[in-house]
ChimeraX commands (.cxc) that place a marker at each C-alpha (Angstrom):
marker #1 position -0.01,-0.20,-0.11 radius 0.5
marker #1 position 1.23,3.31,-1.05 radius 0.5
marker #1 position 2.24,5.82,1.91 radius 0.5
marker #1 position -0.06,8.62,2.33 radius 0.5
marker #1 position 0.13,11.84,0.29 radius 0.5
marker #1 position 1.35,14.95,1.84 radius 0.5
marker #1 position -0.42,18.22,1.86 radius 0.5
marker #1 position 1.18,20.42,-0.86 radius 0.5
marker #1 position 0.68,23.59,-2.14 radius 0.5
marker #1 position 0.25,24.12,-6.36 radius 0.5
marker #1 position 4.05,25.27,-6.51 radius 0.5
marker #1 position 5.11,22.32,-4.66 radius 0.5
marker #1 position 3.41,20.13,-6.97 radius 0.5
marker #1 position 4.65,22.21,-10.18 radius 0.5
marker #1 position 8.30,21.61,-9.03 radius 0.5
marker #1 position 8.21,17.72,-8.15 radius 0.5
marker #1 position 6.50,17.24,-12.01 radius 0.5
marker #1 position 9.39,19.83,-13.56 radius 0.5
marker #1 position 11.90,17.07,-11.99 radius 0.5
marker #1 position 10.36,14.58,-13.94 radius 0.5
marker #1 position 10.59,16.35,-17.44 radius 0.5
marker #1 position 7.46,18.49,-17.26 radius 0.5
marker #1 position 7.39,22.27,-18.22 radius 0.5
marker #1 position 4.90,24.99,-17.29 radius 0.5
marker #1 position 3.71,26.43,-20.73 radius 0.5
marker #1 position 1.17,28.54,-19.31 radius 0.5
marker #1 position -0.73,29.73,-16.39 radius 0.5
marker #1 position -4.43,30.44,-17.01 radius 0.5
marker #1 position -6.14,32.08,-13.86 radius 0.5
marker #1 position -5.35,29.75,-11.01 radius 0.5
marker #1 position -4.03,27.05,-12.83 radius 0.5
marker #1 position -0.86,26.12,-14.32 radius 0.5
marker #1 position -0.44,23.95,-17.41 radius 0.5
marker #1 position 2.15,21.44,-18.08 radius 0.5
marker #1 position 3.20,19.41,-20.89 radius 0.5
marker #1 position 5.86,16.94,-21.65 radius 0.5
marker #1 position 7.92,16.47,-25.00 radius 0.5
marker #1 position 6.67,13.52,-26.71 radius 0.5
marker #1 position 3.33,12.91,-24.84 radius 0.5
marker #1 position -0.03,14.23,-25.42 radius 0.5
marker #1 position -1.12,14.47,-21.93 radius 0.5
marker #1 position -1.44,17.94,-20.01 radius 0.5
marker #1 position -1.40,18.39,-16.44 radius 0.5
marker #1 position -3.47,21.52,-14.92 radius 0.5
marker #1 position -1.98,22.07,-11.35 radius 0.5
marker #1 position -3.91,24.51,-9.43 radius 0.5
marker #1 position -1.91,27.03,-7.91 radius 0.5
marker #1 position -3.20,26.78,-4.49 radius 0.5
marker #1 position -2.24,26.93,-0.76 radius 0.5
marker #1 position -3.12,23.49,-0.68 radius 0.5
marker #1 position -3.82,20.73,-3.35 radius 0.5
marker #1 position -6.55,18.15,-2.50 radius 0.5
marker #1 position -5.22,14.76,-2.07 radius 0.5
marker #1 position -7.69,13.44,-4.61 radius 0.5
marker #1 position -6.54,16.01,-7.06 radius 0.5
marker #1 position -2.73,15.01,-6.32 radius 0.5
marker #1 position -3.49,11.65,-6.82 radius 0.5
marker #1 position -5.25,12.04,-10.31 radius 0.5
marker #1 position -2.43,14.43,-11.63 radius 0.5
marker #1 position 0.05,11.63,-10.54 radius 0.5
marker #1 position -1.99,9.25,-12.52 radius 0.5
marker #1 position -2.23,11.14,-15.60 radius 0.5
marker #1 position 1.42,11.77,-15.48 radius 0.5
marker #1 position 2.27,8.15,-15.55 radius 0.5
marker #1 position 3.75,7.72,-12.50 radius 0.5
marker #1 position 2.83,5.74,-9.00 radius 0.5
marker #1 position 2.77,7.46,-5.73 radius 0.5
marker #1 position 5.92,6.11,-4.63 radius 0.5
marker #1 position 7.78,7.47,-7.60 radius 0.5
marker #1 position 6.01,11.08,-7.23 radius 0.5
marker #1 position 7.02,11.06,-3.37 radius 0.5
marker #1 position 10.65,10.33,-4.33 radius 0.5
marker #1 position 10.40,13.51,-6.56 radius 0.5
marker #1 position 9.57,15.87,-3.77 radius 0.5
marker #1 position 13.33,15.09,-1.93 radius 0.5
marker link #1:1,2 radius 0.2
marker link #1:2,3 radius 0.2
marker link #1:3,4 radius 0.2
marker link #1:4,5 radius 0.2
marker link #1:5,6 radius 0.2
marker link #1:6,7 radius 0.2
marker link #1:7,8 radius 0.2
marker link #1:8,9 radius 0.2
marker link #1:9,10 radius 0.2
marker link #1:10,11 radius 0.2
marker link #1:11,12 radius 0.2
marker link #1:12,13 radius 0.2
marker link #1:13,14 radius 0.2
marker link #1:14,15 radius 0.2
marker link #1:15,16 radius 0.2
marker link #1:16,17 radius 0.2
marker link #1:17,18 radius 0.2
marker link #1:18,19 radius 0.2
marker link #1:19,20 radius 0.2
marker link #1:20,21 radius 0.2
marker link #1:21,22 radius 0.2
marker link #1:22,23 radius 0.2
marker link #1:23,24 radius 0.2
marker link #1:24,25 radius 0.2
marker link #1:25,26 radius 0.2
marker link #1:26,27 radius 0.2
marker link #1:27,28 radius 0.2
marker link #1:28,29 radius 0.2
marker link #1:29,30 radius 0.2
marker link #1:30,31 radius 0.2
marker link #1:31,32 radius 0.2
marker link #1:32,33 radius 0.2
marker link #1:33,34 radius 0.2
marker link #1:34,35 radius 0.2
marker link #1:35,36 radius 0.2
marker link #1:36,37 radius 0.2
marker link #1:37,38 radius 0.2
marker link #1:38,39 radius 0.2
marker link #1:39,40 radius 0.2
marker link #1:40,41 radius 0.2
marker link #1:41,42 radius 0.2
marker link #1:42,43 radius 0.2
marker link #1:43,44 radius 0.2
marker link #1:44,45 radius 0.2
marker link #1:45,46 radius 0.2
marker link #1:46,47 radius 0.2
marker link #1:47,48 radius 0.2
marker link #1:48,49 radius 0.2
marker link #1:49,50 radius 0.2
marker link #1:50,51 radius 0.2
marker link #1:51,52 radius 0.2
marker link #1:52,53 radius 0.2
marker link #1:53,54 radius 0.2
marker link #1:54,55 radius 0.2
marker link #1:55,56 radius 0.2
marker link #1:56,57 radius 0.2
marker link #1:57,58 radius 0.2
marker link #1:58,59 radius 0.2
marker link #1:59,60 radius 0.2
marker link #1:60,61 radius 0.2
marker link #1:61,62 radius 0.2
marker link #1:62,63 radius 0.2
marker link #1:63,64 radius 0.2
marker link #1:64,65 radius 0.2
marker link #1:65,66 radius 0.2
marker link #1:66,67 radius 0.2
marker link #1:67,68 radius 0.2
marker link #1:68,69 radius 0.2
marker link #1:69,70 radius 0.2
marker link #1:70,71 radius 0.2
marker link #1:71,72 radius 0.2
marker link #1:72,73 radius 0.2
marker link #1:73,74 radius 0.2
marker link #1:74,75 radius 0.2
view
């Protein structure tokens, strides 16, 4: 079973995904749009003080990562 996800800000989530090769291509309102070379997927990361755990789980899945891989990107 995966360890519980910490409560993170949108900026912390964005930095973790950038370590995995995602780039923030634009920001519209309170959402940062991340894309990755050779990938059709885009991630819409809310620029909030706290990103809901369910939203974070959905972003991790859309990025093709496991929760453990994502937690490793935080270090």
